[in-house]
Every structure is written in C-alpha cells, then in structure tokens.
N, C-alpha and C positions, 0 to 999 in steps of 0.2 A: 874630533880625534886628537887634535893638538892639545886643547885645554884638558881633556880627560886624562890623557897620558901624563901631562905635566902637573896634574892636580891643581891647575890654576896658579901655579907659582911662577912669577915672571922670570926668575933666573933660569928655571928649567925650560921655560918656553923659549928663551933666548938660546940656550944650548941646543935645543932640538932644531930650531930654525937654522942656526949656523951649520950644524952637521948636515941638515937636509940640503942647504945650499952647496956644500962641498960635494955631497953625493950627486946632486943634479949636474954639477959642473963636470964631475968625473964621467958621468954617463952622457955628457953632451946634450942634456935636455934643457930647454929654455924655461920649463916650469917645474914646480914641485908638485908631483902627483901623489896619489895615495900609496903607491908602492915605494916611493922614495921616503915618504913620512913614516911608513911602517918599518923600513930598513933603519932609519934614524932612531925610532923608538926601541927597536930590538938592540941596536948597537949601544944605546945608553941604558939598557936594562930597565926600561920604564914600562914594561908590560902592565896592563891594568891588573890591579890587585883584586883578587876575588875574596869574598868574605869566607871566613872559616866555616866548614860544614857544621851543621847543628848535630848534636848527639841524638840518637834515636829516642823517641818518647818511651817512657816506662809504661808497662801495662798497669791497669788500675790497681791490681792487688799489690803492686810493689810501691805504690805512691804513699806519701806521708798521709795519714788519716786526717791531719789538720788542713791539708790543701783542699781547695774548693773543687778542683777537677782532677 
C-alpha cells in the first residue's frame, strides 16, 4: 500500500510515514495500521491513479479500410 501510493519515490514514502506517525500519535495508537495509512494517503492526495478509460471500439463499417481489424 505504501509503495503503491508513493509510486516508489523515497521522498513521498518519507512524507507518508511521517504523517502516519503523527496520526498514530494523535490517535494514541502504538502502531501504524491500514486505517492510519489510508488517512495519510488521503491527506496527501496520493490516491492511486487509475488509467484513463479507453474510447469505445468503432463498429467495423466505420474503421479505416487499411486497418487489419
């Protein structure tokens, strides 16, 4: 979760961990659990990026006649 949200960038990983430690301290929790990490990810606006949706396929009669399919 941590590496995916920070996209493997050490600086973002560090920011996430620092914020997660602050959140855990505020909640008086001895560990960083998934809910704390999710909160840190949301607060830093690092939600996983989803790929852009693909346009719908054109029907065969609208395709370029030079294309194979």
